[in-house]
C-alpha positions as CSV (number, residue, x, y, z in Angstrom):
1,M,0.0,0.0,0.0
2,A,1.6,3.3,-1.1
3,V,1.5,6.7,0.5
4,S,-1.1,8.9,-1.1
5,K,-0.1,11.3,-3.9
6,E,-0.8,14.4,-1.8
7,M,1.4,12.9,1.0
8,M,4.3,12.3,-1.4
9,M,4.0,15.8,-2.7
10,A,4.1,17.1,0.9
11,I,7.1,15.1,1.9
12,F,9.3,16.2,-1.0
13,R,8.0,19.6,-2.0
14,G,6.6,21.3,1.1
15,P,4.6,21.1,4.3
16,L,2.3,18.2,4.9
17,P,-1.4,19.1,4.1
18,R,-3.5,19.3,7.3
19,R,-6.0,16.9,5.9
20,T,-3.5,14.2,5.0
21,V,-4.8,10.7,5.8
22,L,-3.4,7.2,5.9
23,R,-5.6,5.0,3.6
24,G,-6.2,1.3,3.6
25,A,-8.5,-0.8,1.5
26,T,-11.6,0.0,3.6
27,A,-10.5,2.4,6.2
28,A,-8.8,5.8,6.6
29,V,-7.0,7.5,9.5
30,A,-6.8,11.2,9.6
31,L,-3.6,12.6,11.3
32,P,-3.2,14.8,14.3
33,F,-1.6,18.2,13.9
34,L,2.1,17.7,13.1
35,Q,4.9,20.3,12.9
36,A,5.5,19.1,9.3
37,M,2.2,20.7,8.5
38,T,3.7,24.1,9.1
39,P,6.0,25.7,6.4
40,P,9.5,25.7,8.0
41,S,10.4,29.1,6.5
42,A,7.3,30.8,7.9
43,S,7.8,33.7,10.3
44,T,6.5,33.4,13.8
45,A,3.5,35.4,13.0
46,A,2.8,33.4,9.9
47,R,3.1,30.2,11.8
48,E,0.3,31.2,14.1
49,R,-2.7,29.1,13.1
50,P,-6.2,30.6,12.9
51,R,-8.3,29.9,16.0
52,K,-9.9,26.4,15.7
53,P,-11.7,25.9,19.0
54,R,-13.5,22.6,19.7
55,L,-16.7,22.3,21.7
56,L,-17.7,19.3,23.8
57,A,-20.9,19.5,25.8
58,I,-21.7,16.9,28.5
59,E,-25.0,16.5,30.3
60,M,-25.4,14.6,33.6
61,V,-29.1,14.5,34.4
62,H,-31.0,15.3,37.6
63,G,-29.0,17.9,39.4
64,A,-26.6,17.8,42.3
65,G,-26.7,17.6,46.1
66,G,-24.8,20.9,46.1
67,S,-27.8,22.6,44.5
68,T,-30.1,22.0,47.5
69,A,-30.3,24.6,50.3
70,Y,-28.3,22.3,52.5
71,G,-25.7,21.7,49.8
72,R,-25.3,25.5,49.1
73,S,-24.9,26.3,52.7
74,R,-22.0,23.8,52.9
75,N,-20.5,24.4,49.5
76,L,-20.9,20.9,48.3
77,W,-20.8,22.0,44.6
78,S,-20.1,25.8,44.3
79,P,-17.0,27.1,46.1
80,E,-17.2,29.8,48.7
81,G,-14.6,32.0,47.2
82,E,-15.2,34.0,44.0
83,G,-12.9,34.9,41.1
84,R,-9.5,33.2,41.5
85,D,-9.8,32.9,45.2
86,F,-11.7,29.6,45.5
87,V,-11.1,26.1,46.8
88,F,-12.4,23.1,45.0
89,T,-15.5,21.5,46.7
90,P,-16.3,17.9,47.4
91,S,-18.2,17.5,44.1
92,L,-15.4,19.1,42.0
93,A,-12.3,17.9,43.8
94,A,-11.2,15.7,40.8
95,L,-10.8,18.9,38.7
96,A,-8.1,20.4,41.0
97,P,-5.2,19.3,38.8
98,F,-6.6,21.4,36.0
99,R,-7.4,24.5,38.1
100,E,-6.1,27.0,35.5
101,Q,-8.2,25.4,32.9
102,V,-11.5,25.3,34.9
103,T,-14.2,28.0,35.1
104,I,-17.0,27.3,37.6
105,V,-20.3,29.2,37.0
106,S,-22.8,29.4,39.8
107,N,-26.4,30.5,40.3
108,T,-27.8,30.0,36.8
109,D,-31.5,29.1,36.3
110,L,-33.1,27.1,33.4
111,R,-36.7,28.4,33.7
112,P,-37.7,27.1,30.2
113,A,-37.3,23.5,31.5
114,G,-40.2,24.0,34.0
115,S,-43.9,24.3,33.5
116,L,-44.9,27.7,32.2
117,S,-48.6,27.2,32.7
118,P,-50.8,24.8,34.8
119,A,-51.7,22.9,31.6
120,E,-48.1,21.7,31.5
121,D,-48.0,20.3,35.0
122,G,-48.2,16.6,35.7
123,D,-46.2,13.6,36.8
124,G,-42.9,13.2,35.1
125,V,-43.1,16.4,33.0
126,D,-39.8,17.8,34.2
127,H,-38.1,14.5,33.3
128,A,-39.7,14.7,29.9
129,R,-38.5,18.2,29.1
130,S,-35.2,18.9,30.8
131,S,-32.6,17.4,28.5
132,A,-34.1,19.1,25.5
133,V,-33.6,22.5,27.2
134,F,-30.0,21.9,28.3
135,L,-28.2,23.2,25.2
136,T,-31.2,25.0,23.5
137,G,-32.6,27.2,26.3
138,A,-35.9,26.6,24.5
139,H,-39.2,25.6,26.2
140,P,-40.3,22.2,24.6
141,A,-43.7,22.2,23.1
142,R,-46.2,19.7,24.5
143,N,-48.1,17.9,21.7
144,I,-50.3,14.8,22.0
145,E,-49.4,13.7,18.5
146,G,-45.7,13.3,19.4
147,K,-44.5,16.2,17.3
148,V,-41.5,18.2,18.7
149,L,-40.6,21.8,18.9
150,A,-37.7,23.1,20.9
151,G,-34.8,25.1,19.4
152,P,-31.4,24.8,17.9
153,S,-28.7,23.8,20.4
154,I,-25.4,25.7,20.8
155,D,-23.4,22.8,19.5
156,Q,-25.3,22.8,16.2
157,I,-25.2,26.6,16.0
158,F,-21.4,26.2,16.2
159,A,-21.3,23.3,13.8
160,R,-23.2,25.4,11.2
161,S,-20.6,28.1,11.5
162,L,-17.9,25.5,10.5
163,R,-19.8,24.0,7.6
164,G,-17.3,22.5,5.1
165,Q,-14.3,22.9,7.4
166,T,-14.4,19.3,8.8
167,R,-15.4,15.9,7.4
168,I,-17.9,15.3,10.2
169,S,-20.2,18.1,11.2
170,S,-20.7,16.8,14.8
171,L,-20.8,13.8,17.1
172,E,-23.8,13.0,19.4
173,L,-23.0,10.3,21.9
174,T,-24.8,8.7,24.9
175,V,-24.3,5.9,27.5
176,E,-27.9,5.0,27.6
177,D,-29.9,2.8,25.1
178,L,-32.8,4.6,23.5
179,G,-35.4,2.0,24.3
180,E,-38.8,3.5,25.2
181,P,-42.2,2.2,26.3
182,P,-44.8,1.7,23.5
183,G,-46.7,4.8,22.3
184,P,-45.7,7.9,20.4
185,V,-45.3,10.2,23.5
186,W,-44.2,9.9,27.1
187,P,-45.5,11.3,29.4
188,Q,-48.5,13.6,28.8
189,G,-47.8,14.7,25.3
190,Y,-43.9,14.9,25.4
191,S,-42.0,13.1,22.7
192,P,-39.3,10.7,23.8
193,A,-36.9,12.8,21.7
194,Y,-37.0,15.4,24.4
195,R,-35.5,12.9,26.9
196,H,-32.8,11.6,24.6
197,A,-31.6,14.4,22.5
198,I,-29.5,17.3,23.9
199,S,-28.4,18.3,20.4
200,W,-30.9,19.9,18.1
201,I,-30.2,20.8,14.5
202,D,-33.2,23.2,14.5
203,A,-36.4,23.5,16.5
204,R,-38.0,20.5,14.9
205,T,-35.0,18.2,14.3
206,P,-33.4,16.5,17.3
207,A,-30.0,14.9,16.6
208,M,-30.4,11.5,18.3
209,P,-27.3,10.3,20.0
210,E,-25.4,7.1,19.3
211,V,-24.8,4.6,22.1
212,S,-22.6,2.1,20.2
213,P,-18.9,2.9,20.3
214,G,-18.4,0.5,17.4
215,K,-20.7,2.5,15.1
216,V,-19.0,5.8,16.1
217,F,-15.6,4.2,15.4
218,A,-16.8,3.2,12.0
219,R,-17.9,6.7,11.3
220,L,-14.5,8.1,12.2
221,F,-12.3,5.6,10.5
222,G,-14.5,4.0,7.8
223,A,-14.5,0.5,9.2
224,V,-15.7,-1.3,12.3
225,P,-13.1,-2.1,15.0
226,A,-11.2,-5.2,14.1
227,D,-10.9,-8.2,16.5
228,A,-8.0,-6.9,18.6
229,A,-8.0,-10.2,20.5
230,Q,-7.0,-11.9,17.3
231,G,-4.3,-9.4,16.7
232,G,-6.3,-7.5,14.0
233,S,-6.6,-3.8,13.5
234,V,-8.0,-1.3,10.9
235,L,-4.4,-0.1,10.8
236,D,-3.0,-3.4,9.4
237,A,-3.5,-2.3,5.8
238,M,-1.7,1.0,6.5
239,I,1.6,-0.4,7.9
240,D,3.7,0.5,4.8
241,P,2.5,4.1,4.3
242,A,2.7,4.6,8.1
243,R,6.3,3.4,8.1
244,K,7.1,5.6,5.1
245,L,5.6,8.7,6.7
246,H,7.3,7.9,10.0
247,G,10.7,7.8,8.4
248,D,10.2,11.2,6.8
249,L,9.1,13.0,10.0
250,A,11.2,14.7,12.7
251,G,11.5,13.3,16.2
252,E,8.5,15.0,17.9
253,D,6.3,14.3,14.9
254,R,7.3,10.7,14.9
255,H,6.4,10.4,18.5
256,R,3.0,12.1,17.9
257,L,2.2,9.9,14.9
258,A,3.2,6.7,16.8
259,A,1.1,7.7,19.8
260,H,-1.9,8.5,17.6
261,L,-1.8,5.1,15.9
262,Q,-1.3,3.3,19.2
263,D,-4.3,5.1,20.7
264,I,-6.4,3.9,17.8
265,R,-5.2,0.3,18.4
266,D,-6.0,0.6,22.2
267,L,-9.4,2.1,21.4
268,E,-10.2,-0.9,19.1
269,R,-9.3,-3.3,21.9
270,S,-11.4,-1.4,24.4
271,I,-14.4,-1.3,22.1
272,H,-14.1,-5.0,21.3
273,D,-14.0,-5.9,25.0
274,F,-16.9,-3.6,25.9
275,A,-19.0,-5.1,23.1
276,G,-18.3,-8.5,24.4
277,M,-19.4,-7.6,27.9
278,K,-22.6,-6.1,26.5
279,R,-23.4,-9.2,24.5
280,A,-22.8,-11.4,27.6
281,A,-25.0,-9.1,29.7
282,S,-27.8,-9.2,27.2
283,N,-27.6,-13.0,27.0
284,G,-27.6,-13.4,30.7
285,E,-24.1,-14.9,30.7
286,A,-21.8,-14.8,33.6
287,G,-19.2,-12.0,33.7
288,G,-18.5,-8.6,35.1
289,P,-21.2,-5.8,34.8
290,L,-21.0,-3.2,32.1
291,S,-18.7,-0.5,33.4
292,F,-19.9,3.1,33.3
293,P,-16.4,4.4,33.5
294,D,-15.3,2.2,30.6
295,H,-18.1,3.4,28.4
296,V,-17.5,7.0,29.3
297,R,-13.8,6.6,28.7
298,I,-14.4,5.0,25.3
299,L,-16.7,7.8,24.2
300,G,-14.2,10.3,25.5
301,E,-11.4,8.7,23.5
302,L,-13.6,8.7,20.3
303,T,-14.1,12.4,20.8
304,R,-10.5,13.1,21.6
305,L,-9.2,11.4,18.5
306,A,-11.8,13.0,16.3
307,F,-10.8,16.5,17.7
308,A,-7.1,15.8,17.5
309,A,-7.4,14.8,13.8
310,D,-9.8,17.7,13.1
311,L,-12.4,15.2,11.8
312,T,-14.9,17.3,13.8
313,R,-14.8,20.2,16.3
314,V,-18.2,19.6,17.8
315,A,-19.5,16.8,20.1
316,T,-22.0,16.1,22.8
317,I,-22.1,13.3,25.4
318,K,-25.2,12.4,27.4
319,L,-24.3,10.5,30.6
320,G,-27.7,9.3,31.6
321,L,-31.5,9.5,31.5
322,D,-33.5,11.2,34.2
323,R,-35.2,8.2,35.6
324,N,-32.4,5.7,35.2
325,Q,-31.9,3.4,38.2
326,R,-28.4,2.5,37.4
327,I,-26.1,1.6,40.3
328,Y,-22.6,3.0,40.2
329,P,-20.6,0.6,42.5
330,E,-17.3,2.4,41.8
331,S,-18.7,5.5,43.5
332,G,-19.2,3.6,46.8
333,V,-23.0,4.5,46.7
334,M,-25.1,1.4,46.2
335,T,-28.4,3.2,46.0
336,P,-29.9,3.4,42.5
337,F,-29.3,6.7,40.9
338,H,-32.9,8.1,40.6
339,T,-33.7,6.9,44.1
340,A,-30.6,8.6,45.4
341,S,-31.5,11.8,43.6
342,H,-34.7,12.0,45.6
343,H,-32.9,12.5,48.9
344,R,-36.0,14.0,50.7
345,Q,-33.8,16.9,51.8
346,E,-32.2,14.7,54.4
347,P,-28.5,15.7,55.0
348,E,-27.2,12.2,55.0
349,Q,-28.9,11.4,51.7
350,I,-27.8,14.6,50.2
351,E,-24.2,13.8,51.1
352,A,-24.5,10.4,49.5
353,F,-25.9,12.0,46.3
354,T,-23.0,14.4,46.4
355,R,-20.6,11.4,46.4
356,L,-22.4,10.2,43.2
357,N,-22.0,13.7,41.7
358,A,-18.3,13.6,42.5
359,F,-18.0,10.2,40.9
360,H,-19.6,11.5,37.7
361,V,-17.3,14.6,37.7
362,A,-14.3,12.3,38.1
363,Q,-15.1,10.6,34.9
364,V,-15.1,13.9,33.1
365,A,-11.9,14.9,34.9
366,D,-10.3,11.8,33.4
367,L,-11.4,12.9,30.0
368,I,-10.1,16.4,30.6
369,G,-6.7,15.0,31.6
370,R,-6.4,13.1,28.4
371,F,-7.3,16.2,26.4
372,D,-4.6,18.0,28.5
373,R,-1.9,15.4,27.6
374,T,-2.7,15.6,23.9
375,G,-0.6,18.1,21.9
376,D,-2.2,20.3,19.3
377,G,0.5,22.5,17.8
378,E,1.9,24.9,20.4
379,A,-0.9,24.1,22.8
380,S,-2.8,21.2,24.3
381,L,-6.1,19.9,23.0
382,L,-7.6,21.0,26.3
383,Q,-6.5,24.6,25.7
384,R,-7.9,24.5,22.2
385,S,-11.2,23.1,23.4
386,L,-14.2,24.2,25.6
387,V,-15.8,21.5,27.6
388,L,-19.2,22.3,29.1
389,Y,-20.4,20.0,31.9
390,G,-23.7,20.5,33.7
391,S,-27.3,19.5,34.5
392,P,-30.6,21.1,33.5
393,M,-31.8,20.4,37.1
394,G,-30.6,21.8,40.4
395,D,-32.3,20.3,43.4
396,S,-33.4,17.0,42.0
397,H,-35.8,16.1,44.8
398,V,-38.2,18.9,43.9
399,H,-37.3,19.0,40.2
400,A,-36.0,22.6,40.5
401,H,-34.2,24.2,37.7
402,S,-32.2,26.8,39.6
403,Y,-28.7,26.8,41.1
404,L,-27.6,24.5,38.3
405,P,-24.4,22.5,38.8
406,V,-22.1,23.8,35.9
407,F,-18.5,24.1,35.0
408,L,-16.4,24.8,31.9
409,A,-12.9,23.3,31.2
410,G,-10.4,24.5,28.6
411,R,-9.6,27.8,27.0
412,A,-11.6,27.6,23.7
413,D,-8.3,28.3,21.9
414,G,-7.6,31.5,23.9
415,A,-11.2,32.8,24.2
416,I,-11.7,31.8,27.9
417,E,-9.4,32.9,30.7
418,G,-9.9,29.9,33.0
419,G,-9.0,29.4,36.7
420,R,-12.0,31.3,38.0
421,H,-15.3,30.9,39.9
422,V,-17.9,33.1,38.3
423,V,-20.8,33.9,40.7
424,C,-23.9,35.1,38.9
425,A,-26.8,36.8,40.5
426,P,-29.3,34.2,41.6
427,G,-31.8,33.6,38.8
428,T,-29.4,34.5,36.0
429,P,-30.7,32.6,32.9
430,F,-28.5,29.6,32.0
431,A,-29.2,30.7,28.4
432,D,-26.9,33.7,29.1
433,L,-24.0,31.2,29.5
434,L,-25.1,29.3,26.4
435,R,-25.1,32.6,24.5
436,T,-21.7,33.5,25.9
437,I,-20.2,30.2,24.8
438,V,-21.4,30.7,21.3
439,A,-20.0,34.2,21.3
440,R,-16.6,33.0,22.5
441,L,-16.6,30.4,19.7
442,D,-17.1,33.2,17.2
443,A,-20.3,31.7,15.9
444,P,-23.1,34.2,14.8
445,V,-26.1,34.0,17.1
446,G,-28.9,36.3,18.4
447,R,-30.8,35.6,21.5
448,I,-30.9,32.0,22.9
449,G,-33.9,30.9,24.9
450,D,-34.6,33.4,27.7
451,S,-31.1,35.0,27.5
452,V,-30.8,38.7,28.5
453,G,-27.1,39.2,28.5
454,L,-23.6,37.5,28.7
455,V,-21.8,35.8,31.6
456,P,-18.3,37.2,32.3
457,V,-16.3,34.0,31.7
């Protein structure tokens, strides 16, 4: 298998094109940014790349213990200090190594997720609406025919501004299967799409997330993961061109290329093992339970590799469904999630739910760490990216949508300062933060949801 024509031209006549790929018979591997992609004779100013921020939005449903009155009084989520003078709280402790990359935003309110009239009240309606509002700021329409109406989400607004610049417009990922009870709507006139989709192309078009890592891998690399247990890999057909390119690169680029290819091999192995566990679980066979950390890590790696190779600059990950009763044994809390979230305002139960919140944040901190260790030119991938983590609920026991648990990580390629706790006035629309994020990403946007201004991040 030979190196592609454009790659040969780059090696002998000039810098390597940014979109160079290694091609096999059925698969293709886009490359991370290499120094060989910069003209060696360029001046320092000319070598400065245009800003290419990436956006990853992550939703964890059903609030946080730190959003309750008890939790706020003890700073279980939001720090006591403001600006740079803050100490990481129990919920956010795993983020401490990335202090200068983290921005905590407190006191925002997602009013459009609640009932705006008595006609919208009823059992389970907040569960039915919340996720659809998280990135749109729009109030979902109730419709007994199962039709949907929300609003475009910030990830898709950003993706539209990048049209044609990347091979894949955006990735929408989830850790929960999309199975639903029979019937076109659930409950009381709200489509299941509202529960599952946090990404919306426009007001009527939800971008349903993909739960299968193997399918996402195939979308990125053009082939399903090979059976790593048998020594196979999608990279097998690319050995010769990879060796040729490796020999023509300088030391740092050689290391980065080798690490990128090894990461793909490791990801194939993880996906294969995870798929095997899932098959065993569905067939009732003996074996270990499906691991939430493993699933989140795989989705994070898919996103990281896609960002690093500039296959896409936009992704969302949904970490759960509102009513899920999953147990997270690694957290040390053996109460099912939804039951734990209804803590009855009892301090001991709120503290237990806070440990669950900290466990979920720790999974994201692991992802952030891998972004931070990934080079992207003169900066890390974390510095190039903006990661939004939060929940459309605050106090889960009463289904409140105020005092939302939210933080940002990364610098959005220089647009965010980082290392701060931003304390908003209570009741500040969460849509103000959504609008601010879009503005920092240089995507054109007017008002989002009930936004009235910008948040100083």
